[in-house]
C-alpha positions as CSV (number, residue, x, y, z in Angstrom):
1,M,-46.2,30.0,-20.5
2,P,-42.7,30.0,-21.9
3,M,-40.3,32.5,-20.1
4,R,-39.7,34.4,-23.0
5,E,-43.2,35.1,-23.9
6,Q,-43.9,35.8,-20.0
7,A,-40.7,38.2,-19.7
8,E,-41.9,40.2,-23.0
9,R,-45.4,41.1,-21.4
10,H,-43.5,42.9,-18.6
11,D,-41.5,45.3,-20.4
12,A,-41.5,48.8,-19.0
13,E,-44.2,51.4,-20.8
14,P,-43.1,54.2,-22.7
15,I,-44.4,57.4,-21.5
16,T,-47.6,58.5,-23.6
17,N,-48.4,62.1,-22.9
18,R,-46.5,63.3,-26.2
19,T,-46.7,64.1,-29.6
20,E,-44.9,63.0,-32.7
21,N,-43.2,65.6,-34.9
22,D,-41.5,68.0,-32.1
23,M,-38.0,66.9,-31.8
24,K,-34.6,66.7,-33.8
25,V,-32.5,63.8,-32.7
26,A,-29.3,62.5,-33.8
27,I,-27.4,59.0,-33.3
28,V,-23.6,59.0,-33.3
29,G,-22.5,55.6,-34.0
30,A,-25.5,54.5,-35.8
31,S,-24.2,51.3,-37.4
32,G,-22.7,49.9,-34.3
33,A,-24.7,47.4,-31.9
34,V,-25.8,49.9,-29.6
35,G,-26.7,52.4,-32.4
36,Q,-28.7,49.8,-33.9
37,E,-30.4,49.4,-30.5
38,F,-31.1,53.1,-30.4
39,L,-33.3,53.0,-33.6
40,R,-35.1,49.9,-32.2
41,V,-35.9,51.6,-28.9
42,L,-36.7,54.8,-30.2
43,D,-39.4,53.3,-32.7
44,E,-40.8,50.8,-29.9
45,R,-41.1,53.6,-27.4
46,H,-43.0,56.1,-29.6
47,F,-40.3,58.6,-28.9
48,P,-41.3,62.2,-30.6
49,I,-39.2,62.8,-33.5
50,D,-39.7,65.4,-36.0
51,E,-36.3,64.4,-37.8
52,L,-33.5,61.7,-37.2
53,L,-30.2,62.4,-38.2
54,L,-27.5,59.4,-38.3
55,F,-23.8,59.9,-38.0
56,G,-20.8,57.4,-38.2
57,S,-17.2,56.7,-39.3
58,Q,-15.8,57.0,-42.8
59,R,-16.4,53.3,-42.9
60,S,-20.3,53.6,-42.3
61,A,-20.9,56.8,-43.9
62,G,-23.5,56.1,-46.7
63,T,-25.2,53.3,-45.1
64,K,-28.8,53.7,-45.1
65,Y,-31.3,52.7,-42.4
66,T,-35.0,52.6,-42.5
67,F,-36.9,54.3,-39.5
68,R,-40.7,54.5,-39.4
69,G,-40.9,53.8,-43.0
70,K,-38.0,56.3,-43.9
71,E,-34.9,55.6,-45.4
72,I,-32.0,57.7,-43.6
73,E,-28.4,57.7,-44.9
74,V,-25.8,57.8,-42.3
75,K,-23.8,61.1,-42.5
76,L,-20.1,61.4,-42.1
77,L,-19.4,62.6,-38.5
78,Q,-17.3,65.9,-38.8
79,H,-16.5,69.1,-37.1
80,N,-19.1,71.2,-38.8
81,D,-22.5,72.6,-37.8
82,D,-24.7,69.4,-38.6
83,F,-25.7,69.5,-35.1
84,K,-27.5,72.8,-35.4
85,D,-30.9,72.6,-34.2
86,V,-30.4,69.3,-32.7
87,D,-32.4,68.6,-29.5
88,I,-31.0,65.5,-28.0
89,A,-27.9,63.6,-29.5
90,F,-27.3,59.9,-28.4
91,T,-23.5,59.0,-28.8
92,S,-22.2,55.4,-29.0
93,A,-19.0,55.7,-31.0
94,G,-16.4,55.2,-28.5
95,G,-14.8,57.5,-25.8
96,G,-12.2,58.8,-28.2
97,T,-15.0,60.2,-30.4
98,S,-17.0,61.6,-27.9
99,K,-14.0,63.5,-26.3
100,D,-13.2,64.7,-29.7
101,F,-16.7,65.7,-30.9
102,A,-18.3,66.9,-27.8
103,E,-17.7,70.5,-28.4
104,T,-19.2,70.4,-31.8
105,I,-22.2,68.2,-31.0
106,T,-23.1,70.4,-27.9
107,K,-22.2,74.1,-29.2
108,H,-25.4,74.9,-30.6
109,G,-27.4,73.6,-27.6
110,A,-27.8,69.8,-28.3
111,V,-27.9,67.6,-25.0
112,M,-25.5,64.9,-25.5
113,I,-26.5,61.7,-23.9
114,D,-23.2,59.8,-24.3
115,N,-22.9,55.8,-24.1
116,S,-19.2,55.9,-23.5
117,S,-16.8,56.0,-20.5
118,A,-15.4,59.2,-21.6
119,F,-17.2,61.6,-19.2
120,R,-18.6,59.5,-16.5
121,M,-16.5,60.2,-13.7
122,D,-16.3,64.2,-14.5
123,S,-17.6,66.3,-11.8
124,D,-19.5,68.5,-14.1
125,V,-21.3,65.7,-16.1
126,P,-24.4,63.9,-14.4
127,L,-24.3,60.2,-14.5
128,V,-28.0,59.1,-14.8
129,V,-29.8,56.2,-14.1
130,P,-33.6,57.3,-14.3
131,E,-34.7,55.0,-11.6
132,C,-32.1,56.2,-9.3
133,N,-31.2,59.6,-9.8
134,A,-33.1,61.4,-13.1
135,S,-33.1,64.9,-11.7
136,D,-29.5,65.1,-11.7
137,A,-29.9,65.3,-15.3
138,L,-31.1,68.8,-14.9
139,D,-27.5,70.1,-13.7
140,R,-25.6,69.5,-16.9
141,P,-23.0,72.5,-17.2
142,R,-21.7,71.2,-20.6
143,N,-24.8,69.9,-21.8
144,I,-23.5,66.4,-21.5
145,I,-25.3,63.6,-19.7
146,A,-23.2,60.2,-19.1
147,N,-25.0,57.0,-19.4
148,P,-23.3,54.5,-16.9
149,N,-21.4,51.2,-17.7
150,C,-24.1,48.3,-18.3
151,T,-23.2,46.2,-15.5
152,T,-23.6,49.4,-12.9
153,I,-27.0,50.5,-14.6
154,M,-28.5,47.0,-13.9
155,M,-27.1,46.5,-10.3
156,V,-28.2,50.1,-9.3
157,V,-31.7,49.7,-10.5
158,A,-32.2,46.8,-7.9
159,L,-30.0,48.5,-5.4
160,Q,-32.2,51.3,-5.0
161,A,-35.1,49.2,-4.4
162,L,-33.0,47.7,-1.4
163,E,-31.8,51.5,-0.3
164,N,-35.3,52.4,0.0
165,L,-35.8,50.1,2.8
166,S,-32.6,50.5,4.7
167,H,-29.2,52.5,3.7
168,I,-26.5,49.9,2.0
169,R,-23.4,49.7,3.8
170,R,-21.4,47.6,1.6
171,I,-21.9,45.7,-2.0
172,H,-20.2,42.7,-3.1
173,V,-21.0,41.6,-6.8
174,A,-19.8,38.9,-9.3
175,S,-20.7,39.7,-13.0
176,Y,-21.3,37.1,-15.6
177,Q,-21.1,39.1,-18.8
178,A,-22.0,37.7,-22.3
179,A,-20.0,38.3,-25.4
180,S,-22.2,40.8,-26.9
181,G,-20.5,43.3,-24.2
182,A,-17.5,43.2,-26.1
183,G,-19.6,43.9,-29.4
184,A,-21.3,42.3,-32.5
185,A,-17.6,41.1,-33.7
186,A,-17.1,39.4,-30.2
187,M,-20.7,37.5,-30.8
188,A,-19.3,36.4,-33.9
189,E,-16.1,35.0,-32.6
190,L,-18.1,32.9,-30.2
191,Y,-20.1,31.4,-32.8
192,E,-17.0,30.7,-35.0
193,Q,-15.0,29.5,-31.8
194,Y,-17.8,26.9,-31.1
195,R,-17.9,25.8,-34.8
196,Q,-14.0,25.3,-34.9
197,V,-13.8,23.5,-31.5
198,L,-16.6,21.2,-32.4
199,A,-15.1,20.5,-35.7
200,G,-11.6,19.8,-34.3
201,E,-9.9,23.3,-35.5
202,K,-7.9,25.6,-33.6
203,A,-10.2,28.2,-32.2
204,T,-9.6,31.9,-33.5
205,V,-8.7,34.5,-30.8
206,D,-9.1,37.9,-31.2
207,K,-11.8,39.9,-29.4
208,F,-10.8,38.0,-25.9
209,A,-8.0,37.4,-24.1
210,Y,-8.6,33.6,-24.4
211,Q,-10.8,31.3,-26.3
212,L,-14.2,31.7,-24.8
213,A,-16.2,29.0,-26.2
214,F,-16.2,26.3,-23.4
215,N,-14.6,28.5,-21.1
216,V,-15.0,31.4,-18.7
217,I,-12.5,34.4,-18.4
218,P,-12.2,36.3,-15.1
219,Q,-11.1,39.7,-17.0
220,I,-12.8,42.4,-18.6
221,D,-10.9,45.3,-19.5
222,V,-7.4,45.9,-18.4
223,F,-6.2,45.5,-14.9
224,T,-5.3,48.5,-12.6
225,D,-2.6,48.8,-10.3
226,N,-4.7,47.5,-7.4
227,G,-5.5,44.4,-9.3
228,Y,-9.0,45.1,-10.0
229,T,-9.8,45.5,-13.7
230,K,-11.2,48.9,-15.3
231,E,-14.6,47.4,-15.3
232,E,-14.7,46.3,-11.9
233,M,-13.6,49.8,-10.7
234,K,-16.3,51.3,-12.7
235,M,-18.7,49.5,-10.7
236,F,-16.9,50.9,-7.5
237,N,-17.0,54.4,-8.5
238,E,-20.2,54.8,-10.8
239,T,-22.2,53.2,-8.0
240,K,-21.3,56.1,-5.4
241,K,-21.8,58.9,-7.8
242,I,-25.4,57.7,-9.3
243,M,-26.6,56.5,-5.7
244,H,-25.1,59.3,-3.9
245,T,-23.8,57.1,-1.2
246,D,-20.7,56.0,0.9
247,A,-21.4,52.4,0.3
248,D,-18.2,50.8,-1.2
249,C,-18.7,48.1,-4.1
250,S,-16.1,45.1,-4.5
251,A,-16.8,43.5,-7.9
252,M,-15.2,40.4,-9.6
253,C,-16.4,40.8,-13.5
254,V,-15.9,37.7,-15.5
255,R,-16.6,36.8,-19.5
256,V,-18.9,34.0,-19.8
257,P,-20.0,32.2,-23.1
258,S,-23.5,33.4,-23.5
259,L,-24.3,35.4,-26.3
260,R,-26.5,38.5,-24.8
261,C,-27.7,39.6,-21.4
262,H,-25.3,39.9,-18.4
263,S,-26.0,38.5,-14.9
264,E,-24.8,39.4,-11.4
265,A,-24.8,37.7,-8.2
266,I,-24.8,40.4,-5.4
267,W,-24.5,40.5,-1.7
268,A,-25.5,43.8,-0.1
269,E,-25.4,44.7,3.8
270,T,-27.7,47.2,5.1
271,E,-27.8,49.2,8.2
272,R,-30.9,47.4,9.7
273,P,-31.5,43.5,8.5
274,V,-34.3,43.5,5.6
275,S,-36.3,40.5,5.2
276,V,-36.5,38.3,2.1
277,E,-40.0,39.2,1.7
278,E,-39.6,43.3,2.4
279,F,-37.1,42.8,-0.8
280,R,-39.3,41.0,-2.7
281,E,-42.4,43.1,-2.4
282,A,-39.7,46.2,-2.9
283,V,-38.7,44.6,-6.2
284,R,-42.4,43.8,-7.1
285,N,-43.2,47.4,-6.9
286,G,-39.9,48.7,-8.1
287,N,-39.2,50.9,-10.9
288,G,-37.7,49.1,-13.7
289,L,-37.5,45.7,-12.0
290,R,-39.4,42.3,-12.3
291,L,-39.4,39.6,-9.8
292,Q,-38.9,36.2,-10.8
293,D,-38.3,34.0,-7.8
294,D,-40.0,30.9,-7.3
295,P,-37.1,28.4,-6.6
296,G,-39.6,25.5,-6.0
297,K,-40.5,25.5,-9.6
298,K,-37.1,26.6,-11.0
299,E,-38.1,30.1,-11.7
300,Y,-35.3,32.6,-11.8
301,P,-33.8,35.0,-14.4
302,M,-31.5,33.5,-17.1
303,P,-30.1,35.2,-20.1
304,L,-31.3,32.8,-22.5
305,F,-34.9,34.0,-22.0
306,L,-34.5,37.7,-21.7
307,E,-32.9,39.2,-24.6
308,G,-34.8,42.1,-25.9
309,C,-36.4,42.7,-22.4
310,D,-36.5,46.1,-20.9
311,D,-36.5,45.3,-17.1
312,V,-33.9,44.1,-14.7
313,Y,-35.0,40.6,-13.6
314,V,-34.2,39.7,-9.9
315,G,-34.4,36.1,-8.4
316,R,-32.5,33.9,-5.6
317,I,-33.6,36.4,-3.1
318,R,-32.4,35.0,0.1
319,K,-30.5,36.1,3.4
320,D,-26.8,36.2,3.6
321,L,-25.6,33.3,5.9
322,T,-22.6,35.3,7.0
323,N,-24.2,38.4,8.1
324,P,-27.7,39.2,9.7
325,N,-27.8,42.3,7.8
326,G,-26.9,40.9,4.4
327,L,-29.2,40.0,1.7
328,T,-28.0,38.0,-1.6
329,F,-29.7,37.7,-4.9
330,W,-29.3,37.3,-8.6
331,L,-29.9,39.6,-11.7
332,V,-30.3,39.1,-15.4
333,S,-30.7,41.9,-18.0
334,D,-30.1,42.7,-21.5
335,Q,-27.0,44.9,-21.2
336,I,-27.3,46.4,-24.9
337,K,-31.1,47.2,-24.2
338,K,-31.4,48.6,-20.5
339,G,-27.7,48.6,-20.2
340,A,-27.2,51.1,-22.7
341,A,-29.7,52.5,-25.3
342,L,-32.8,52.0,-23.1
343,N,-31.1,53.7,-20.4
344,A,-30.3,56.7,-22.5
345,V,-33.9,57.0,-24.2
346,Q,-35.2,56.9,-20.6
347,I,-33.2,59.8,-19.8
348,A,-34.2,61.6,-22.8
349,E,-37.8,60.8,-21.8
350,W,-37.6,62.2,-18.6
351,L,-36.0,65.3,-19.6
352,I,-39.0,66.0,-22.1
353,E,-41.3,65.7,-19.2
354,N,-39.4,67.5,-16.6
355,D,-36.9,69.9,-18.1
356,P,-38.3,73.3,-18.7
357,R,-36.4,73.6,-22.1
358,F,-38.4,70.6,-23.4
359,S,-41.6,70.5,-21.4
360,N,-44.5,72.8,-22.8
């Protein structure tokens, strides 16, 4: 069976004890890559929606999208009462827009699940990955829940399975991040760069610091004073907040010339030695995880085969040769899906089942 077919059969199941026609939902940034993924994920998981509102910038306002057989026009995002009676608003239009419109979106009681970095480290905004800390979503004084960075999401889903076996003391991670992490225009630029290079032309460079085709770039986001990039510091800070842990995370984030799905190599030290088979079993039984680890058959996760899949795929599990309490392993996940839209929708699903405001 081809890997892609096998992977698709293992996607996480949506919750099913719900009925349609009982919720008003909004998507802010509907025309972007994550906004479009929201539409797909909400549909495929049969999310209960009575009315769906789409919002966007001046550029995308007026665009029409079909959702469950109904054509919906993107409305211009404005400071007005358009969010009155909205139950849940998924926002993915950039940090500046999220900050500017947060009060407008939430003032009538809508829960804003925000995909930007605007509120992630605010003490009064929960940062949630449902497999790790779903109940944090109940404590939201500003009615805002933050969706973590994509690289953090996929890592902590796997780390939670290990944490359940033994407390994690420290983490080292190297990420290998696809062009899609920089948006649809970045994916188009990578295609164009390959075409240009193969045609003997000079490569166009706009979305990345350097030519990405036939290259890797050891920089994602801007550098901070300590020599780490903002992307790397997100993994340090967000991991602590999500997992409620004292473990430090040292990251190296690298842009690679693949189109979609991020990969990570992780080294984790636990308080007691955890065997390879213990962790394999934890992954087999873990929430949001799939084990793909048979080196003898050359079976391990690869981004080429996992686009559109829900789960975080784990392979290459082995003992760390430098540390008796260490394990090292490899992850791949679709960062637009689980790393953005799906995680946010799973937060909303959890609220529907567990928050008294939504559950009947």
